[in-house]
ROLO-126905 format. One record per residue (C-alpha): residue in three letters; x negated, z, y. Coordinates in Angstrom, 1 decimal, decimal comma. Layout:
<recs>
+-----+--------+--------+--------+
! res !      u !      w !      v !
+-----+--------+--------+--------+
! Ala !      X !      Z !      Y !
...
+-----+--------+--------+--------+
</recs>
This chain:
<recs>
+-----+--------+--------+--------+
! res !      u !      w !      v !
+-----+--------+--------+--------+
! Met !   49,6 !   52,9 !  168,4 !
! Asn !   48,1 !   55,6 !  166,0 !
! Thr !   44,6 !   56,8 !  167,3 !
! Leu !   44,0 !   59,4 !  164,7 !
! Pro !   41,6 !   57,4 !  162,4 !
! Leu !   39,5 !   56,6 !  165,3 !
! Arg !   38,8 !   60,2 !  166,1 !
! Pro !   36,5 !   61,0 !  163,2 !
! Leu !   34,5 !   57,7 !  163,8 !
! Leu !   33,9 !   58,6 !  167,5 !
! Leu !   32,9 !   62,0 !  166,7 !
! Val !   30,4 !   60,7 !  164,0 !
! Ser !   29,1 !   58,2 !  166,6 !
! Leu !   28,7 !   60,8 !  169,3 !
! Ala !   26,8 !   63,2 !  167,0 !
! Phe !   24,5 !   60,3 !  165,9 !
! Leu !   23,8 !   59,4 !  169,8 !
! Leu !   23,0 !   62,9 !  170,7 !
! Leu !   20,5 !   63,3 !  167,7 !
! Gln !   18,8 !   60,0 !  168,6 !
! Ala !   18,5 !   61,3 !  172,2 !
! Arg !   17,2 !   64,6 !  171,2 !
! Asn !   14,6 !   63,0 !  169,1 !
! Ser !   13,3 !   60,8 !  171,8 !
! Leu !   13,0 !   63,7 !  174,0 !
! Ala !   10,7 !   65,7 !  171,6 !
! Thr !    7,8 !   67,4 !  172,9 !
! Glu !    4,5 !   65,7 !  173,0 !
! Pro !    1,9 !   67,1 !  170,6 !
! Pro !   -0,8 !   69,3 !  172,2 !
! Arg !   -3,5 !   67,1 !  173,5 !
! Lys !   -7,1 !   67,3 !  172,2 !
! Val !   -9,5 !   69,5 !  174,3 !
! Asp !  -13,1 !   67,9 !  174,4 !
! Leu !  -15,6 !   70,8 !  175,0 !
! Ser !  -18,6 !   68,5 !  175,2 !
! Gly !  -20,5 !   69,0 !  178,5 !
! Arg !  -22,6 !   71,3 !  180,4 !
! Trp !  -21,4 !   74,9 !  180,9 !
! Ser !  -22,8 !   77,8 !  183,0 !
! Gly !  -22,2 !   81,6 !  183,2 !
! Thr !  -23,6 !   84,9 !  182,0 !
! Trp !  -24,3 !   86,9 !  178,8 !
! Arg !  -24,1 !   90,6 !  178,4 !
! Asp !  -25,1 !   92,8 !  175,6 !
! Cys !  -22,8 !   95,9 !  175,2 !
! Arg !  -25,4 !   97,8 !  173,3 !
! Ser !  -28,5 !   97,9 !  175,7 !
! Gly !  -26,7 !   96,6 !  178,8 !
! His !  -29,0 !   93,6 !  179,3 !
! His !  -27,6 !   90,7 !  180,8 !
! Gly !  -28,5 !   87,6 !  182,4 !
! Pro !  -28,0 !   83,9 !  183,2 !
! Leu !  -26,6 !   81,6 !  180,5 !
! His !  -26,2 !   77,9 !  180,1 !
! Ala !  -24,9 !   75,9 !  177,3 !
! Thr !  -24,5 !   72,3 !  176,4 !
! Leu !  -21,9 !   71,2 !  173,7 !
! Cys !  -21,6 !   67,8 !  172,1 !
! Arg !  -18,9 !   67,2 !  169,7 !
! Ile !  -19,9 !   66,3 !  166,1 !
! Asp !  -16,5 !   65,7 !  165,1 !
! Asp !  -12,8 !   67,1 !  165,1 !
! Cys !  -14,2 !   70,4 !  163,7 !
! His !  -17,7 !   70,9 !  164,9 !
! Tyr !  -19,6 !   71,2 !  168,0 !
! Arg !  -23,3 !   71,4 !  168,5 !
! Ala !  -24,3 !   74,1 !  171,1 !
! Val !  -27,5 !   74,7 !  172,8 !
! Phe !  -27,8 !   77,7 !  174,6 !
! Thr !  -30,3 !   78,8 !  177,3 !
! Gly !  -30,8 !   81,8 !  179,4 !
! Arg !  -33,2 !   84,5 !  180,3 !
! Phe !  -33,7 !   88,0 !  178,9 !
! Trp !  -34,9 !   90,8 !  181,1 !
! Gly !  -34,7 !   88,2 !  183,9 !
! Val !  -37,9 !   86,5 !  183,0 !
! Ile !  -38,2 !   86,0 !  179,4 !
! Pro !  -36,5 !   82,6 !  178,7 !
! Phe !  -34,6 !   81,9 !  175,4 !
! Arg !  -33,2 !   78,7 !  173,6 !
! Tyr !  -31,3 !   78,2 !  170,6 !
! Ser !  -29,0 !   75,8 !  168,9 !
! Met !  -26,1 !   76,4 !  166,5 !
! Thr !  -23,2 !   74,4 !  165,1 !
! Leu !  -19,7 !   75,9 !  166,2 !
! Asp !  -16,8 !   75,3 !  164,0 !
! Val !  -13,3 !   74,7 !  165,1 !
! Ala !  -11,5 !   77,5 !  163,7 !
! Gly !   -8,2 !   76,6 !  165,1 !
! Arg !   -6,3 !   76,4 !  168,2 !
! Asp !   -4,0 !   78,9 !  170,2 !
! Gly !   -1,9 !   76,7 !  172,6 !
! Glu !   -4,4 !   74,7 !  174,8 !
! Arg !   -7,3 !   76,8 !  173,7 !
! Val !   -9,8 !   75,8 !  170,9 !
! Leu !  -10,9 !   78,7 !  168,6 !
! Leu !  -14,8 !   78,7 !  167,7 !
! Ser !  -17,1 !   80,4 !  165,4 !
! Gly !  -20,6 !   79,9 !  164,2 !
! Thr !  -23,4 !   81,8 !  162,7 !
! Lys !  -27,1 !   81,4 !  163,1 !
! His !  -30,4 !   82,8 !  161,5 !
! Val !  -32,5 !   83,9 !  164,5 !
! Gly !  -35,8 !   85,2 !  163,3 !
! Ile !  -36,4 !   89,1 !  163,4 !
! Asn !  -32,8 !   89,5 !  164,6 !
! Gly !  -31,4 !   88,2 !  161,2 !
! Glu !  -27,9 !   86,6 !  161,2 !
! Phe !  -26,4 !   86,0 !  164,8 !
! Glu !  -22,4 !   85,5 !  164,6 !
! Cys !  -20,5 !   83,8 !  167,5 !
! Thr !  -16,6 !   83,8 !  167,9 !
! Gly !  -14,6 !   82,9 !  170,8 !
! Ser !  -12,1 !   80,2 !  172,3 !
! Ala !  -12,4 !   77,8 !  175,1 !
! Ser !  -10,0 !   75,7 !  177,2 !
! Asp !  -11,1 !   72,8 !  179,3 !
! Cys !  -12,7 !   75,0 !  181,9 !
! Glu !  -13,8 !   78,1 !  180,5 !
! Leu !  -15,4 !   79,5 !  177,3 !
! Ser !  -15,5 !   83,0 !  176,2 !
! Ala !  -17,1 !   84,4 !  173,1 !
! Ser !  -18,5 !   87,5 !  171,6 !
! Phe !  -21,9 !   87,5 !  169,8 !
! Lys !  -23,1 !   90,0 !  167,3 !
! Ser !  -26,5 !   90,3 !  165,3 !
! Lys !  -28,6 !   93,1 !  163,8 !
! Arg !  -29,6 !   94,4 !  167,2 !
! Tyr !  -27,1 !   93,0 !  169,7 !
! Asp !  -23,6 !   92,9 !  170,5 !
! Gly !  -22,0 !   91,3 !  173,4 !
! Gln !  -20,0 !   88,6 !  175,2 !
! Phe !  -20,6 !   85,1 !  176,8 !
! Glu !  -18,6 !   84,2 !  179,9 !
! Leu !  -19,1 !   80,3 !  180,7 !
! Lys !  -17,5 !   77,9 !  183,1 !
! Arg !  -17,7 !   74,0 !  183,9 !
+-----+--------+--------+--------+
</recs>
């Protein structure tokens, strides 16, 4: 009995089965991180050295935007509160890249860029008079 014609058919069938198996083992897409909720930490201004407590509440507007409300204290006793929309600028693995701007009175435009994971948010801020860092956790 001649088995030569069956070899190409078996090889093609084996190749097809291997491709099917590989496709079924494809990695899952990265899960979406929802940054909504309360965050706590500190802020530090690199120009003046001032620092203090900082709290933020983030609320997801849609896949591309979060509403952020920041509260804290300046000089240890002067409270501040401001809100801004943070744009989702992209993703870096499990981290969400964020950016936003807000006009804050005499300090002009306040720019904020950073990234966040499920449990930590790190950002830099800059305005006419200030330049510093936020470090927040939940």
